[in-house]
N, C-alpha and C positions, 0 to 999 in steps of 0.2 A: 709073154704077158706084160713084161716091162715095156716092150715096144708098143703094145696096145694101149697101155696106160698113158704113155707119152703122146700118142696120137689122139687119145681122147681129150687131152688138154689143149689140143690145137685150136678148137673153136673159141678159146678164151685167151689167146695170146695177146690181143690188143686190149689194154686197160686204159681207162680214162678217169680222171678225177671228177668230182662233182662239178667244179667250175667248167671243165672242158665239156662235160655233157650239156650244160646249160648254154654254152656259147656255140655249139656246133650247129650248122645249118640243117634244116629239116631234110634237104635233098641229100645230105651226106649221112643221114641217120642210119642208113643201111650198112654203112661201114663200121659202125660201132660194135656190131655183133656179127661175127662170121660163124655160121652154124653149118651143120653137116649137110644141109640142103645145097650148099655151094658145090660140094663134091659131086653132086648129081646134076648140076646145071640148073638148079631151081632157086638160086639165091635171090635174084631180083624179084621174082614173083612172090617169094615168101616174105621178103622184107616189106613189100607194099601190099600185103594181103588185105583184102577188103573185109575179111571176117574180124570181129572184135577180139577173138581169142587168139593167143599166139600159137604157132605150130610147135609141135613137140620135136625137139632136136634129137638126132640119132647119133649114136657113137659109130665109129668106123674101126675096122681092123687094120693090120699093117699093109694090106693090099688096097686100102681105100674103099672097101665094100661096107655097106651099111649093116650094122648088127641088129638083131631083133630087139624089140622094145623091152622084153623081159630077159635080156641076156645077163650073164654073170660078169660083173665088173669089179675091179679093185676099189673103185670109188664108191662112196655111199650112195651117190646118184650121179647121173651123167648130165645133169642140166642145172644151171644156176638161174635164179630168179632175182631180178633187181626191183626193189621197192623204193619209190620216191615218196616220202612223207613231207610235204610242204618244203621241198628243197633239200631234205636230209636223206641220204641214200643208205639203204641196207641191202646186203646181198647174202643169199643163203641158198642151199640146195632145195630143189623141189620136194624131195622126200622129207626134209625137215618140216616144211609146212603141212604136207599131206599126212603127217602123223596125227594131225588133228583135223579129220575130215569134216567135222560138224561146224567148223568155224568158217569165217568169210575167206581168209587166206588159204585155208587148207582144202577148200572145195574149188576145183578148177572152174566149174560152171558159175559159181558165184563171183569169183574174183575176176573173171574175164571181162566184165563190164568196165573195169577200171584199167584195162590194158591200153597203153599208148603205142600204136603201131609205129609212129614216126620215131620214137625214141627207144622202142623195144623195152618198155618198163611198165610197171604198175604204179600209177600215180594216185595218191590220196591227199586231199587238201584237209588234213586233220591235225590234231594237237601233237606236236613232235615229242615233247617230254614224256607224254603218256605212252607213245608207241615204243619208247625205249624199254619200258617194263613189259609190254606185250611181246616185243621181239625176244626179250630174254625168256619169256614163258615158252615161246615156240622152240627156242634152242635147248633149254634145260628142263622144261616141264616144272613140276612141283606146284607151289602155291604162288598166287599173284601177290605182289607187294607194291603198294602205291609209292611213287617217288615223293619225298617230303615237300617239294615246292608245288606239287599238283593238288588243287582242291579236290575234295572227294566227289562232288557232283560231276565235275568234268571227267574224272577217272571212270566213274560208273557209266557216263554217257559214251565214252570211247569203247569200253568193254561191250556195251550193247551194240555199237556200230560194227565192230569187228566180230560180233557174234561168238564171243568166247563161250565155252561150254557152260551150261547153266549151273551144274554142280560146283564148278570152279568159282563162279561168281558168288554163289551162295556161301561157299566156305570163306571167301573174302569178306562178304557182308557180315557173317557171324563173327569173324575175327575183329572187325571194326566196330562191333557193337550194335549192328542193326538187328532188331528182333522182329521176326516174321511170325505172327500168330495166326494159326489156321482156325478161323472162327466158324463153328458149326452151329447153326440155329435150328430149332424145331420147325416143323411145317407151320404154315400160316394159320393163325387162329388164336385161341385163348392161351394155348401152351407157349407160343412164341411171345405173346405179350407178357405173360408171367415171368418167363425166362429173362427177357430183356429188363423187366422191372427189378429182378433180384440180382442179376449178374453185371449189368452195364449201367452204372450210375450216370454216365455222360449222355445217355440217350434221351432222357426226359427229366423234368423237374420232380415228378413222383419217384422215379428211380433214384434220384439223388437224395431225396428225403428218406427213403428206405435205407440207403447206405449210411446216412448220418445217424439215423436211429439205431441201426445195427452196431455202429461203432460206440455210440453212447452207452447202449445196454452192455456191450462187451466190457468196456472200461468200468462200468458200475459193478458188474459181477466180479471182476478182478479186485476192485477196491473193497468190495464187501468181504471177500475171502481174506484179505489182508487185515481189515479192521477187526474181524472176529477173533483174531489171535492176540489182540492187545489186552493187557490186564485191565479189568474193570469194564470192558466193553462186551464181554461175553454175557449176554442176558440169560434170564432163566428160561430154559427150554422145557421145563415141566411146571405144572400147576399143582395145586393141592390134590392129593390122591394119586400122585405119580402118573399123571396123564400128560401127553404132549401139549405144549402151549401153542395152539394154532395161531394165536395173535402175536407171536413173537415178530418184531419188526424185521429182523434179519431173515426169518423164514418167509415172510411175505415178499420181501424184495427179491429173494432168491427164486421164489415161485414165479413172480412176474417175469424175471429174466429168463428162466427156463422155459416158460410158455412161449415167449417171443422166439427163442432159439428153436424150439420145436416146430412152431408154425413156419418159420423161415426155412428150416431144413426140409420139412415136408413139401413146401411149395417148390423148392428148387429140385427136389427129387422127382416129383410128379411131372414137372415141366421140362426136365433135362432132355436133350436130344438122344443121349445114349446112357443107359444105366451103367454099363461096364466102364465107360470113360469117366462117369461121375464118381464112382467109387475108387478109381485109380488116382484121383486127385487127392493129394495129401491134406489139403485144407478141409475137404469134406469129411475125411476120416477123423480129423481133429474135432470138427463140429459134432460128429456122432459120439465120439469118445467123451467129450466134455459134458454132454448133456445127460449121459447115462447115469452118473453117480446120483443125481437128484432123484431120478425115478427109482433107483435101487433103495435109497434111503426112505423115500416115500412109501414104497411097497412094504418095507420092514416095519415102518411105523403103523401103517394101516392094519397089517396082519396081526401085530401083537399089541398095539396101542399102549406101549410102555416106553419110558425114557431110555431104557437099556438098548432097545432096538435102534433108537435115534443115535445114541452114542456109538454103537457098534458100526453104524453106517457112515459116521462122520469121517472115518479114515479114508474114504474114497473121495472126499471133497477136494483133495489137492489136484485132482485131474482137471478141475475147472481152470487151473492156471494155463492149460494148453489153449484156452480160447483166445489168449493173447495173440496167437498166430493169425487170427482172423484180421487183425489190424493190417497185416501185410497185403490184404486183398486190395487196398486202396493205393498200393504203391504205383499202379499205372497212372494215377493222377498226380503223382509227385515225381518230378524229374530228378530231384536229389536222391530219393530212395531208389529209384531205378538205376541211377549211376552206381550207387553202393552195391546193389545186388549184382549187377553186371560185372563190376570190378572184382568181386570175390569169386564169381563163377569163372571168369577168365584167369584168375590167379591161383586156381586150384593146384596146378602143377608146382608152382613156386612154393605154395604153402605146404604141400606134401613134402617137398624137398627140405623145407625148414623143419618140419616135424621129425623127419628121419634124422637130420643132423643133430637136433637138440636131444632126441632120444639116445643116440649113440653117445653124445657127450655126458648125459646124465648117468648112463651105465658106467662109463669109464671113470668119471670123477667120484661117483658114489662108492665104487669099489676101491678106488685109490685112497679116499679119505678114511674108509673103514679100516683098511689094513694099516694106515698111518697112525690111527688113534687107538689101536689095540694095546691094552696094557697101560694106558695113560690114565692116571687118577683124575676123576672129575669130567671125563669125556661123556658126552650125551649121545654119541653115535655108537650104538651097540650092535648094529646089524647093517647090512647093505640096503634093505628097504628104508631104514632110518636115513641112510645117505641119499636115497631118492629125493626125500623132502628137502634135505639141506641143499642138494645140487640144484633143484628147480628154483628155489627161492634165491639162490646165489646167482645163477645164470641170468635170471630175469631182473636182477638188481633190486629185488624187493627187500630182502634182508630183515626178517622179523626179529632175529636175534635170539630166538628160542632154542636154536641148535647151532653151535659154532665149534670149530676145531680148537683144541687146546694146545697141542704140541706144535713145535716149530715146523715140522714136516707137513702137518695138517694145515697150518696157516699158509705155507707155500702152495700147497695144492688148492686151497681156497682162493688165493690170488690168481692162479692160473685159470681156475674155473670162472672167476668173474670176467677176466679178459676174453676168454673163449665165448662166454655167454653174450658179451656185447657184440662180438663179431658175428656170432650166429644169428642174433636178432636182426642184424642188418641185411641178411640174405633176402627176405621177401620184400624189403622196402622199395628198391628200384622197380621191381616187377609190378607191385601194387600201384606205385605212383605213375608209371607209364600207362597202365591200363586205365587208371582213373582219369588222367588227362585226356586220353583218347576218347573214352565214353562221354566225358563231360563236354568235350568240344562238339560231339555229335548231338547230344541231347539239347544243348543250349543253342546250337546253330552257329557257334563261333568258329567251327572248322570249315565253313562254307563261304562262298563269295557273298 
């Protein structure tokens, strides 16, 4: 088998540099590659073959006989392929390319149109720096990574030309901050018009007005909830005779806001293309949850007609705060908010690492300071849970001063806790900064030509 392996290398004994390939005459191009066809007297006809695709080379045994195409060989494959990308040469085994049969280079029928018979190579007049990343993907697989000097639009164009697998390109696009939204619309008619009016403010002036009114009503409802808690602003909810005060300004404004939210939710529910998908959306669940407390309180008031029923239902009013989430529906119209959301989504792994690190540190230092402060007069750390609060405000450098170590060993532990906290807080900063710069360049167009 050793002899067979050496003979299998014979077709590639003659090597030439890129400059030698470019300077060689077309008439001598057949000498650049000596393949197994020469052993059977077919070298000349094969090198000047009129077919666009190159012939498959065959390995030979120690007796010079051709081996079957599917033979067992010590080499990963018995044929090398030369790729010329605008004067830059790449060589690899045929099997390396054909491990990706859905791509341009991995499919023999697709790549044969770029084969140059005179030079026995595949020639592509394409972007050379981009092909470095594509060639690396063929060799090692994994995820695509764009070279820093290459603009993003050129890189995507080259990926499309070489027909890289769609799922690989989609993974790259997601990593670079491209958001592909699968928009499903109802069938043509009134339902589609209502759905476009309620969901896509950019489609018409009326849809934009509806979106603005929705935001104004949402902010009003949140402000009303906050103002109601101020001393002196809580108006009389009852009139003489212990009956509800229907003319209360806060009640009237809340009623108007709740009616608007109800009409909006009902219109979107009736016109949505899929009820299941509709209720899977977190924002829709927030809309439903936030409007329910008003109707619960109204039902209690009408059923008993007493102020006690109004007061007992007021405890559910805090759920209206969740309507603040509706403001994020307009993030698709703000590039800055889109960048922030994409940045935090892409930084989830780094933030989780940060939370794990800070949790471990809190456990360690809270336990250490507790045992260091045991038996010291005037110490305020009486348990490890007390140390949790001290550790978190120390590591985040907040330092309220309500709980501090008293003994010298406790102070030393406090100093170490502060230094560790500063280093721990620095863990997610480079990750968030890198993702923010990447998404910001895409959203603002500064990362393109």
